[in-house]
C-alpha positions in Angstrom: -6.6 4.3 2.1 -8.1 7.8 2.4 -6.1 10.9 3.0 -6.1 12.6 6.4 -9.4 14.2 7.1 -9.4 17.8 8.3 -13.2 17.9 9.0 -14.6 15.9 11.9 -17.4 13.5 11.2 -19.6 11.1 13.2 -19.3 7.4 13.5 -22.2 5.3 12.0 -21.8 2.0 13.9 -24.0 1.4 17.0 -22.8 2.5 20.4 -24.3 0.7 23.5 -24.4 2.6 26.7 -23.3 0.6 29.8 -23.3 3.7 32.1 -27.0 3.4 33.1 -28.8 0.1 33.6 -32.2 0.0 31.9 -35.3 -1.1 33.9 -36.1 -4.8 33.7 -32.5 -5.7 32.8 -32.1 -9.5 33.0 -30.0 -10.7 35.9 -27.4 -12.2 33.7 -26.6 -8.8 32.1 -26.6 -6.7 35.2 -22.8 -7.1 35.7 -22.2 -5.1 32.5 -23.5 -2.0 34.2 -21.7 -2.4 37.5 -18.8 -0.2 38.4 -16.3 -1.9 40.7 -14.2 0.4 42.8 -10.5 -0.3 42.6 -9.3 2.6 44.8 -11.1 5.7 46.0 -8.8 7.3 48.7 -7.8 10.9 48.5 -9.2 13.4 46.1 -7.5 12.4 42.8 -6.2 9.1 41.6 -5.3 8.7 37.9 -4.0 6.9 34.9 -4.0 3.1 35.7 -2.5 0.2 33.8 -2.9 -3.5 34.5 -1.5 -6.9 33.7 -3.0 -10.4 33.9 -1.1 -12.7 36.2 -0.6 -16.4 35.5 -2.7 -17.4 38.5 -5.6 -15.4 37.1 -5.0 -12.4 39.3 -5.2 -8.9 37.9 -2.5 -6.4 39.0 -3.3 -2.7 38.6 -0.9 0.2 39.0 -1.8 3.9 39.2 -0.2 7.2 40.4 -1.3 9.0 43.6 -2.2 12.1 41.7 -2.7 13.4 38.1 -0.2 11.7 36.0 2.5 11.8 38.7 2.9 10.7 42.3 3.7 7.6 44.3 3.0 4.4 42.4 0.2 2.5 44.1 -1.2 -1.0 43.4 -4.3 -3.1 43.7 -4.9 -6.8 43.0 -8.1 -8.6 42.1 -8.2 -12.4 42.8 -11.7 -12.9 41.4 -11.6 -11.7 37.8 -12.2 -8.1 38.5 -15.2 -8.4 40.8 -13.3 -6.9 43.7 -9.8 -5.5 44.5 -8.8 -6.3 48.0 -5.0 -6.8 48.0 -2.0 -4.8 47.1 1.7 -5.4 46.7 2.8 -6.0 50.3 6.3 -4.5 50.2 6.6 -2.1 47.3 10.1 -0.7 46.5 11.0 2.5 48.2 11.9 4.1 44.9 8.2 3.9 43.8 7.4 6.7 46.3 9.2 9.1 44.0 7.5 8.2 40.7 7.0 11.1 38.3 4.7 9.7 35.7 1.8 7.4 35.0 3.0 3.8 35.3 2.8 1.3 32.5 3.2 -2.5 33.0 3.9 -5.3 30.6 4.6 -9.0 30.6 7.8 -10.1 29.0 7.7 -13.6 27.5 11.0 -15.1 26.4 11.3 -17.3 23.3 15.0 -17.7 22.7 15.8 -19.1 26.1 14.1 -20.9 29.0 14.0 -17.7 31.0 10.8 -17.4 33.0 8.4 -14.6 32.3 9.2 -11.2 33.8 6.9 -8.3 34.5 8.2 -4.8 33.9 6.7 -1.6 35.3 7.9 1.7 33.7 7.5 5.3 34.8 8.9 8.3 33.0 10.5 11.5 34.3 9.1 14.3 32.1 9.3 18.0 32.7 6.2 19.1 34.7 5.8 22.9 34.3 8.7 24.6 35.9 9.7 21.7 38.1 13.2 20.2 37.6 13.4 16.7 36.2 16.3 14.3 36.2 15.0 12.9 32.9 14.9 9.4 31.6 12.5 6.6 32.6 12.5 4.2 35.5 12.1 0.4 35.2 11.1 -2.1 37.9 11.1 -5.9 37.3 9.3 -8.8 38.9 10.3 -12.4 38.4 7.7 -13.9 40.7 4.4 -12.8 39.1 4.3 -9.5 40.8 4.8 -10.6 44.4 8.1 -8.7 44.7 9.7 -6.0 42.6 13.2 -4.5 42.1 14.0 -0.9 42.9 13.8 1.4 40.0 16.7 1.3 37.5 16.9 4.5 35.4 17.8 5.0 31.8 18.6 8.1 29.7 18.7 10.5 32.7 20.7 13.7 32.9 23.6 11.6 34.3 23.8 9.5 31.1 25.4 10.3 27.8 22.0 10.6 26.2 19.1 12.3 28.0 15.4 12.3 27.3 12.3 13.5 29.1 9.7 10.9 28.1 6.0 11.4 28.5 3.9 8.2 29.0 6.9 5.9 28.9 6.2 3.4 27.5 2.9 3.9 25.8 3.4 0.5 24.1 6.0 -2.3 24.3 6.0 -4.8 21.5 7.9 -8.1 21.1 9.9 -8.1 17.9 10.6 -10.7 15.2 13.8 -11.3 13.2 13.9 -13.6 10.1 10.3 -14.5 10.8 10.8 -15.7 14.4 10.2 -13.9 17.7 13.3 -12.8 19.5 13.9 -11.6 23.0 13.7 -7.9 22.1 10.8 -5.5 22.7 10.2 -2.1 21.0 9.0 0.6 23.4 7.5 3.9 22.3 7.3 7.3 24.0 7.1 11.0 23.1 8.5 14.3 24.4 7.0 17.8 24.8 7.7 18.8 21.2 5.7 15.8 20.1 8.7 14.0 18.6 8.0 10.2 19.0 10.8 7.9 19.9 11.4 4.1 19.9 13.9 2.2 22.1 14.5 -1.5 22.1 14.8 -3.6 25.3 16.9 -6.7 25.5 18.7 -8.5 28.3 22.4 -9.3 28.8 23.5 -12.9 29.6 23.5 -12.0 33.3 20.0 -10.7 33.1 20.6 -6.9 33.0 18.2 -4.6 31.1 19.7 -3.0 28.0 17.8 -0.2 26.1 19.0 1.0 22.7 19.5 4.7 22.2 16.1 6.3 21.5 15.6 7.3 17.9 12.7 9.2 16.3 10.7 6.7 14.2 8.3 9.1 12.4 10.7 11.7 11.0 9.6 11.0 7.4 6.2 12.4 8.4 7.3 15.1 10.8 4.9 17.6 9.3 2.0 15.4 10.1 3.4 14.3 13.5 3.8 17.9 14.5 0.5 19.2 13.2 -1.5 16.4 14.8 0.7 16.6 18.0 1.0 12.8 17.8 1.6 11.1 21.1 0.7 8.2 23.4 0.9 5.7 20.6 -0.4 2.1 20.8 1.2 -0.6 18.7 -0.8 -3.6 17.7 0.6 -6.7 15.9 -1.6 -8.3 13.3 -3.1 -11.8 13.4 -3.8 -12.2 17.1 -0.3 -10.9 17.9 1.4 -13.5 15.7 1.5 -11.6 12.4 4.2 -9.8 10.4 2.6 -6.4 10.4 2.4 -3.7 13.1 -0.3 -1.0 13.3 0.1 2.3 15.2 -2.9 4.0 16.7 -2.1 7.5 17.8 -3.5 10.3 19.9 -3.8 13.6 18.0 -3.4 16.0 20.8 -4.2 19.0 18.6 -7.7 17.6 18.1 -7.7 19.3 14.7 -7.4 16.0 12.9 -8.4 12.5 13.8 -6.2 9.9 15.5 -3.8 8.4 13.0 -3.1 4.8 11.8 0.2 3.8 10.3 1.6 0.4 9.4 5.0 -1.3 9.3 6.0 -4.6 7.6 9.6 -4.4 8.8 9.3 -4.5 12.6 9.0 -0.8 13.1 12.1 0.2 11.0 9.8 2.2 8.5 6.2 3.2 8.6 3.5 3.9 6.0 2.2 7.4 5.5 -0.4 7.8 8.3 -4.1 7.9 7.5 -7.0 9.2 9.6 -8.6 6.7 11.9 -12.3 6.4 11.6 -14.4 8.6 13.9 -15.3 5.4 15.9 -11.7 5.1 16.9 -10.9 8.8 17.3 -9.5 9.5 20.8 -6.6 9.3 23.1 -4.5 6.7 24.9 -5.7 3.7 23.1 -5.1 0.2 24.7 -5.8 -2.7 22.5 -6.0 -6.5 23.2 -7.2 -9.4 21.2 -10.4 -11.3 22.1 -10.5 -15.1 21.7 -12.5 -14.7 18.5 -9.7 -12.7 16.9 -11.2 -9.2 17.1 -9.7 -6.3 18.9 -11.1 -4.8 22.1 -9.8 -1.2 22.1 -10.5 1.1 25.1 -9.7 4.8 25.0 -10.8 8.4 25.7 -13.4 9.5 23.2 -12.8 12.7 21.2 -15.8 13.7 19.0 -15.2 16.2 16.2 -18.5 16.0 14.3 -19.8 19.6 13.8 -23.5 18.7 14.3 -22.8 16.7 17.4 -20.7 19.5 18.8 -23.4 22.1 18.3 -25.9 19.8 20.0 -23.9 18.4 22.9 -20.7 20.3 23.6 -20.5 22.8 26.5 -17.8 24.7 24.5 -19.1 24.9 21.0 -16.3 27.0 19.7 -13.6 24.5 20.7 -14.5 22.1 17.9 -14.6 18.8 19.9 -16.1 17.2 23.0 -15.7 13.8 24.7 -18.2 11.0 25.3 -15.8 9.8 28.0 -14.5 6.3 28.5 -15.4 4.1 25.5 -14.4 0.9 23.8 -14.4 -0.3 20.2 -14.8 -3.9 19.1 -13.2 -4.2 15.6 -11.4 -6.5 13.3 -7.8 -5.5 12.5 -8.2 -5.8 8.8 -11.4 -3.8 8.9 -9.6 -0.9 10.5 -6.7 -1.3 8.1 -9.1 -1.1 5.2 -10.8 2.0 6.4 -13.7 0.4 8.3 -15.3 1.6 11.5 -15.4 -1.6 13.4 -18.4 -3.6 14.7 -19.7 -1.3 17.5 -18.7 1.0 20.3 -19.4 0.8 24.0 -19.8 3.7 26.4 -18.2 2.0 29.4 -19.1 4.4 32.2 -20.1 8.0 32.6 -17.6 10.6 33.8 -19.3 13.7 35.1 -18.7 17.2 34.0 -19.0 19.9 36.8 -22.4 20.9 35.4 -23.9 17.4 35.3 -25.9 15.6 38.0 -26.8 12.6 35.8 -25.3 10.8 32.8 -25.5 12.7 29.5 -24.1 12.2 26.0 -21.1 14.6 26.6 -18.8 13.5 29.4 -15.7 14.6 31.3 -12.6 13.9 29.1 -10.4 13.4 32.2 -10.6 9.6 31.8 -9.6 6.8 29.4 -6.0 5.8 30.3 -6.9 2.2 30.8 -5.7 -1.2 32.0 -7.1 -3.7 29.5 -6.8 -7.5 30.1 -8.7 -10.3 28.5 -9.6 -13.4 30.6 -9.5 -16.9 29.1 -13.3 -16.9 28.8 -13.2 -13.7 26.7 -14.2 -11.3 29.4 -12.5 -7.9 29.1 -11.5 -6.5 32.5 -10.8 -2.9 32.1 -10.0 -0.1 34.6 -9.8 3.6 34.3 -9.9 6.8 36.3 -12.5 9.6 36.4 -15.3 11.3 38.2 -17.7 8.4 38.2 -20.2 9.8 40.7 -22.2 13.0 40.9 -21.7 13.1 44.6 -20.0 16.2 46.0 -18.0 16.6 49.2 -20.4 18.1 51.8 -17.8 20.2 53.6 -14.9 21.9 51.8 -13.2 20.4 48.8 -10.6 17.8 47.9 -7.1 19.1 47.6 -5.6 17.8 44.4 -2.7 18.6 42.1 -5.4 20.0 39.7 -6.7 22.4 42.3 -9.5 22.1 44.9 -12.3 19.9 43.6 -15.8 19.1 45.0 -15.9 15.7 43.3 -13.5 12.8 43.7 -11.5 11.4 40.8 -10.9 7.7 41.4 -10.3 4.3 39.8 -13.0 1.8 38.8 -13.1 -1.5 36.9 -15.6 -3.0 34.5 -16.1 -6.6 33.3 -17.4 -6.8 29.8 -18.0 -10.0 27.8 -18.8 -9.1 24.2 -21.0 -12.2 23.8 -23.4 -10.6 26.3 -23.1 -7.2 24.8 -24.0 -8.6 21.4 -27.1 -10.3 22.9 -28.2 -6.8 24.1 -27.5 -5.5 20.6 -29.7 -8.2 19.2 -26.9 -9.9 17.3 
């Protein structure tokens, strides 16, 4: 494993661009280039996450604003081709959400407890606004039809208080003595870029119990601090059945690449982090396994290669630019052994203010994604961004990021890698 790189470099694997449909594209491939609108109301919608329902539906959550705001929902009943429904009677407490929502399926292995869905939203400190702290959890026991009101943990009223950001960036089912148990490790970070883990379990009467959050990367605090490590994805090896965990981090400083770290003891200890390959460098990674055993990882691209920055970046002194919403198809062991993966996908173009058509450089305000894999191997992914060059004719949209001429909204894409690989000639 190589040491952490300080200098940015370019990826060398192919990247296919699905943001613009070439002329004479065969009918069977046209869906790869289509953007399906999930929700477009208002001036700014952001940061979605999604979960696959047992009946094949796809449930998407997102905030009514940049990172914070009322939690909204949309549901697709046709594999991501359209989003026409929403949760009919959402809990009242969702109106006061303070963070981007995350959603996970909880599968029980030690009892006959039916699956639960859990939606989580943190309470970080936003600027000078007061926060009650902690994170809020809402449960569904009927596949997302109805949800409990928020239950809060680690708030200012509790013995231990935290102010989590992107809670929980990942939630991983744990093993003990080689067998899966009904415990899940959740990760979050705070403003000082200390990263915490907390473990979820349930009491005999079904109540949520979260362990006291503890820093899990203290051994490498110098690296954690320098990289501004945050929004960590956790992937279990061997199609989610293995005995190793891999972390994929966001390096918010953008002065070093994203980091990879590995654990063979269920997150108790972690290996010294190494730089992720340039093909995986970015922010808010969401990884799921394809039926063939490879990972489909979607994220916000961060490009640090000097030559590319001089050629494409609008701010050449900054040292990085984004190619927007991308995905990487890769084998777990290839990434572990320093490989770049098989290929990248530019999913859709997000427009910079200066752009009227898709370019190599893209708006970095995108990439927090819902990522579900259908039984046939189709990845249905959703994200937020400025996906149209259209500007408001009169006035501007009022958003919590200021007045904007272009709308930031949620779209979904359907991508089957078998079709992508045919386009790549594989």
